[in-house]
NUKE-951049 format. One record per residue: x, y, z of N, C-alpha, C, O in turn; residue in one letter. Coordinates in nm, 2 decimals, padded with zeros to 4 digits. Example, Ala and Ser with C-alpha at 12.3 -4.5 7.8 and 13.67 -1.06 7.14 Angstrom:
<recs>
    n_c1    n_c2    n_c3   ca_c1   ca_c2   ca_c3    c_c1    c_c2    c_c3    o_c1    o_c2    o_c3  res
   01.32  -00.57   00.78   01.23  -00.45   00.78   01.32  -00.33   00.78   01.42  -00.33   00.85    a
   01.28  -00.22   00.71   01.37  -00.11   00.71   01.29   00.00   00.79   01.34   00.11   00.80    s
</recs>
This chain:
<recs>
    n_c1    n_c2    n_c3   ca_c1   ca_c2   ca_c3    c_c1    c_c2    c_c3    o_c1    o_c2    o_c3  res
  -00.33  -00.02  -00.40  -00.23  -00.09  -00.33  -00.10  -00.09  -00.41  -00.10  -00.08  -00.53    m
   00.01  -00.08  -00.34   00.14  -00.08  -00.40   00.23  -00.19  -00.34   00.23  -00.21  -00.22    v
   00.31  -00.25  -00.43   00.41  -00.34  -00.38   00.54  -00.30  -00.45   00.55  -00.31  -00.57    s
   00.64  -00.27  -00.37   00.77  -00.23  -00.42   00.87  -00.33  -00.37   00.88  -00.35  -00.25    v
   00.94  -00.40  -00.46   01.04  -00.50  -00.42   01.16  -00.50  -00.50   01.16  -00.50  -00.62    a
   01.28  -00.50  -00.43   01.40  -00.51  -00.50   01.42  -00.66  -00.54   01.37  -00.75  -00.47    p
   01.49  -00.68  -00.64   01.52  -00.82  -00.68   01.65  -00.86  -00.61   01.76  -00.83  -00.67    v
   01.64  -00.92  -00.49   01.76  -00.96  -00.42   01.74  -01.10  -00.36   01.62  -01.14  -00.34    i
   01.84  -01.16  -00.32   01.83  -01.30  -00.26   01.80  -01.30  -00.11   01.73  -01.38  -00.07    e
   01.85  -01.20  -00.04   01.83  -01.20   00.11   01.70  -01.13   00.14   01.62  -01.10   00.05    e
   01.67  -01.11   00.27   01.55  -01.04   00.31   01.53  -00.91   00.25   01.63  -00.83   00.23    s
   01.41  -00.88   00.21   01.38  -00.75   00.15   01.33  -00.65   00.25   01.30  -00.53   00.22    m
   01.32  -00.69   00.38   01.25  -00.60   00.48   01.32  -00.46   00.49   01.24  -00.37   00.50    a
   01.45  -00.45   00.49   01.51  -00.32   00.50   01.48  -00.23   00.39   01.46  -00.11   00.40    g
   01.48  -00.29   00.27   01.45  -00.21   00.15   01.30  -00.17   00.14   01.26  -00.06   00.10    e
   01.21  -00.26   00.18   01.07  -00.23   00.19   01.05  -00.12   00.29   00.96  -00.04   00.27    v
   01.12  -00.13   00.40   01.10  -00.02   00.50   01.14   00.11   00.45   01.08   00.21   00.48    a
   01.24   00.12   00.36   01.27   00.25   00.29   01.16   00.30   00.21   01.13   00.42   00.21    k
   01.09   00.21   00.14   00.98   00.25   00.05   00.87   00.30   00.13   00.80   00.40   00.10    a
   00.84   00.23   00.24   00.73   00.27   00.33   00.76   00.40   00.40   00.67   00.49   00.41    v
   00.88   00.42   00.44   00.92   00.55   00.51   00.91   00.66   00.41   00.88   00.78   00.45    a
   00.93   00.64   00.28   00.92   00.75   00.18   00.78   00.80   00.18   00.75   00.92   00.14    a
   00.68   00.72   00.21   00.54   00.77   00.21   00.51   00.88   00.31   00.41   00.95   00.30    l
   00.59   00.88   00.42   00.57   00.98   00.52   00.58   01.12   00.48   00.54   01.22   00.54    d
   00.64   01.14   00.36   00.66   01.28   00.31   00.54   01.33   00.23   00.54   01.44   00.17    d
   00.44   01.25   00.22   00.32   01.28   00.14   00.19   01.28   00.23   00.19   01.21   00.33    f
   00.09   01.35   00.18  -00.04   01.36   00.25  -00.12   01.23   00.21  -00.22   01.24   00.15    d
  -00.07   01.12   00.26  -00.14   00.99   00.24  -00.15   00.91   00.37  -00.07   00.94   00.46    v
  -00.25   00.82   00.38  -00.25   00.73   00.49  -00.22   00.59   00.43  -00.24   00.57   00.31    s
  -00.16   00.51   00.51  -00.12   00.38   00.45  -00.12   00.27   00.56  -00.11   00.30   00.68    y
  -00.13   00.15   00.52  -00.12   00.03   00.60  -00.04  -00.08   00.53  -00.08  -00.12   00.42    e
   00.07  -00.13   00.58   00.15  -00.23   00.52   00.10  -00.37   00.57   00.08  -00.39   00.69    t
   00.09  -00.46   00.48   00.06  -00.60   00.51   00.17  -00.69   00.44   00.25  -00.64   00.37    n
   00.16  -00.82   00.46   00.27  -00.90   00.41   00.28  -00.90   00.25   00.38  -00.94   00.20    p
   00.18  -00.86   00.18   00.18  -00.86   00.04   00.19  -00.73  -00.03   00.20  -00.72  -00.15    m
   00.19  -00.62   00.05   00.20  -00.49  -00.01   00.15  -00.38   00.09   00.14  -00.41   00.21    g
   00.13  -00.26   00.04   00.09  -00.15   00.13  -00.03  -00.08   00.06  -00.03  -00.04  -00.05    t
  -00.14  -00.07   00.14  -00.26   00.00   00.09  -00.24   00.15   00.12  -00.21   00.18   00.24    v
  -00.25   00.23   00.02  -00.23   00.37   00.04  -00.36   00.44   00.00  -00.43   00.41  -00.10    i
  -00.40   00.54   00.09  -00.52   00.62   00.06  -00.47   00.77   00.04  -00.40   00.82   00.12    e
  -00.52   00.83  -00.06  -00.49   00.97  -00.09  -00.62   01.04  -00.14  -00.71   00.98  -00.19    a
  -00.62   01.17  -00.13  -00.74   01.25  -00.18  -00.74   01.26  -00.33  -00.85   01.29  -00.38    n
  -00.63   01.24  -00.39  -00.63   01.26  -00.54  -00.52   01.16  -00.60  -00.43   01.13  -00.53    d
  -00.54   01.13  -00.72  -00.45   01.04  -00.79  -00.31   01.09  -00.81  -00.21   01.02  -00.81    v
  -00.30   01.22  -00.82  -00.17   01.28  -00.84  -00.08   01.26  -00.72   00.04   01.23  -00.73    e
  -00.14   01.29  -00.60  -00.07   01.27  -00.47  -00.03   01.12  -00.46   00.08   01.09  -00.42    t
  -00.12   01.03  -00.49  -00.09   00.89  -00.48   00.02   00.85  -00.57   00.11   00.78  -00.53    l
   00.02   00.90  -00.69   00.13   00.86  -00.79   00.26   00.92  -00.75   00.37   00.86  -00.77    l
   00.26   01.04  -00.69   00.39   01.10  -00.64   00.44   01.02  -00.53   00.56   00.99  -00.52    d
   00.36   00.97  -00.44   00.40   00.89  -00.32   00.45   00.76  -00.37   00.56   00.71  -00.32    a
   00.39   00.69  -00.47   00.43   00.57  -00.52   00.57   00.58  -00.59   00.66   00.50  -00.57    v
   00.59   00.69  -00.66   00.71   00.72  -00.73   00.83   00.73  -00.63   00.94   00.68  -00.65    g
   00.80   00.80  -00.52   00.90   00.82  -00.42   00.93   00.69  -00.35   01.05   00.66  -00.32    a
   00.83   00.61  -00.32   00.86   00.48  -00.26   00.95   00.39  -00.35   01.04   00.32  -00.31    a
   00.92   00.40  -00.48   01.00   00.32  -00.58   01.14   00.37  -00.58   01.23   00.29  -00.58    h
   01.16   00.50  -00.58   01.30   00.56  -00.59   01.37   00.53  -00.46   01.50   00.53  -00.46    q
   01.31   00.51  -00.35   01.37   00.50  -00.22   01.44   00.36  -00.20   01.53   00.35  -00.12    a
   01.41   00.27  -00.29   01.46   00.13  -00.28   01.59   00.12  -00.36   01.60   00.16  -00.47    v
   01.69   00.06  -00.29   01.82   00.03  -00.36   01.82  -00.11  -00.43   01.76  -00.20  -00.37    d
   01.88  -00.12  -00.54   01.89  -00.25  -00.61   01.92  -00.23  -00.75   01.90  -00.12  -00.81    g
   01.97  -00.33  -00.81   02.00  -00.33  -00.95   01.87  -00.34  -01.03   01.87  -00.29  -01.15    d
   01.77  -00.39  -00.97   01.64  -00.40  -01.03   01.53  -00.39  -00.93   01.54  -00.45  -00.82    r
   01.43  -00.30  -00.95   01.32  -00.28  -00.85   01.19  -00.30  -00.93   01.17  -00.24  -01.03    v
   01.10  -00.39  -00.87   00.97  -00.41  -00.93   00.87  -00.35  -00.85   00.86  -00.37  -00.73    s
   00.78  -00.26  -00.91   00.68  -00.19  -00.84   00.55  -00.22  -00.91   00.53  -00.20  -01.04    t
   00.45  -00.27  -00.84   00.32  -00.30  -00.89   00.22  -00.21  -00.82   00.22  -00.20  -00.70    v
   00.13  -00.14  -00.90   00.03  -00.05  -00.84  -00.11  -00.09  -00.89  -00.13  -00.12  -01.01    v
  -00.20  -00.10  -00.80  -00.34  -00.12  -00.83  -00.42   00.00  -00.77  -00.41   00.03  -00.65    k
  -00.49   00.07  -00.85  -00.56   00.19  -00.81  -00.71   00.16  -00.82  -00.77   00.12  -00.92    i
  -00.78   00.18  -00.70  -00.93   00.17  -00.70  -00.98   00.31  -00.67  -00.97   00.36  -00.56    d
  -01.04   00.37  -00.77  -01.08   00.51  -00.76  -01.24   00.51  -00.77  -01.29   00.54  -00.88    d
  -01.30   00.49  -00.66  -01.45   00.49  -00.66  -01.49   00.64  -00.65  -01.47   00.71  -00.56    k
  -01.55   00.68  -00.76  -01.59   00.82  -00.78  -01.73   00.86  -00.74  -01.77   00.98  -00.73    r
  -01.81   00.76  -00.71  -01.95   00.79  -00.67  -01.97   00.80  -00.52  -02.08   00.85  -00.48    t
  -01.87   00.76  -00.44  -01.88   00.78  -00.29  -01.75   00.78  -00.23  -01.65   00.72  -00.29    a
  -01.74   00.84  -00.12  -01.61   00.84  -00.04  -01.62   00.73   00.06  -01.70   00.73   00.15    e
  -01.53   00.62   00.04  -01.53   00.51   00.13  -01.38   00.48   00.15  -01.30   00.46   00.06    t
  -01.35   00.47   00.28  -01.21   00.43   00.32  -01.19   00.28   00.31  -01.28   00.21   00.30    s
  -01.06   00.25   00.30  -01.02   00.11   00.30  -01.08   00.04   00.43  -01.13  -00.07   00.42    a
  -01.07   00.10   00.54  -01.13   00.04   00.67  -01.28   00.02   00.66  -01.33  -00.08   00.70    a
  -01.35   00.11   00.59  -01.49   00.10   00.58  -01.52  -00.02   00.48  -01.62  -00.09   00.51    q
  -01.44  -00.04   00.38  -01.46  -00.16   00.29  -01.45  -00.29   00.37  -01.52  -00.38   00.35    k
  -01.35  -00.30   00.45  -01.32  -00.42   00.53  -01.44  -00.44   00.63  -01.49  -00.55   00.65    v
  -01.49  -00.33   00.70  -01.60  -00.34   00.79  -01.72  -00.39   00.72  -01.80  -00.47   00.78    e
  -01.75  -00.35   00.59  -01.86  -00.39   00.52  -01.85  -00.55   00.49  -01.95  -00.62   00.51    s
  -01.74  -00.59   00.46  -01.72  -00.74   00.44  -01.74  -00.81   00.57  -01.81  -00.92   00.57    v
  -01.69  -00.76   00.68  -01.71  -00.82   00.81  -01.86  -00.82   00.85  -01.90  -00.92   00.92    e
  -01.93  -00.72   00.82  -02.07  -00.72   00.85  -02.14  -00.83   00.78  -02.23  -00.90   00.83    d
  -02.10  -00.86   00.65  -02.16  -00.97   00.58  -02.12  -01.10   00.63  -02.19  -01.20   00.63    h
  -01.99  -01.11   00.68  -01.94  -01.24   00.74  -02.00  -01.26   00.87  -02.03  -01.38   00.91    l
  -02.02  -01.16   00.95  -02.07  -01.17   01.09  -01.95  -01.19   01.18  -01.98  -01.23   01.30    g
  -01.83  -01.17   01.14  -01.71  -01.18   01.22  -01.60  -01.11   01.15  -01.61  -01.07   01.04    h
  -01.48  -01.11   01.22  -01.36  -01.04   01.17  -01.32  -01.11   01.04  -01.34  -01.23   01.02    s
  -01.26  -01.03   00.95  -01.22  -01.08   00.82  -01.08  -01.14   00.83  -01.00  -01.12   00.73    a
  -01.04  -01.20   00.94  -00.92  -01.27   00.96  -00.94  -01.38   01.05  -01.02  -01.38   01.14    r
  -00.86  -01.48   01.03  -00.87  -01.60   01.12  -00.77  -01.59   01.24  -00.68  -01.51   01.24    s
  -00.79  -01.68   01.33  -00.71  -01.68   01.45  -00.60  -01.78   01.44  -00.53  -01.81   01.54    d
  -00.58  -01.84   01.33  -00.48  -01.95   01.31  -00.34  -01.89   01.30  -00.25  -01.97   01.29    r
</recs>
């Protein structure tokens, strides 16, 4: 997961959109949520290149980027499959209707 945020007072949406758009130049899949963007890549080098491009795409006097890498090497499991597994245990969707 990556979160790229400029340190600005007004809405960050436009700058975050620049970071997300930068990912389109790489062989990655991604899903943006309110707290960050989950990125899936076949290898860590591609992932880090994409994260670097997202960081560089944002304008600001200061940009904060946080990266969390989950590299499960014993099996290929997508982010969607991980959510489905949790939902199987819950017996319902992993989100509320509120």
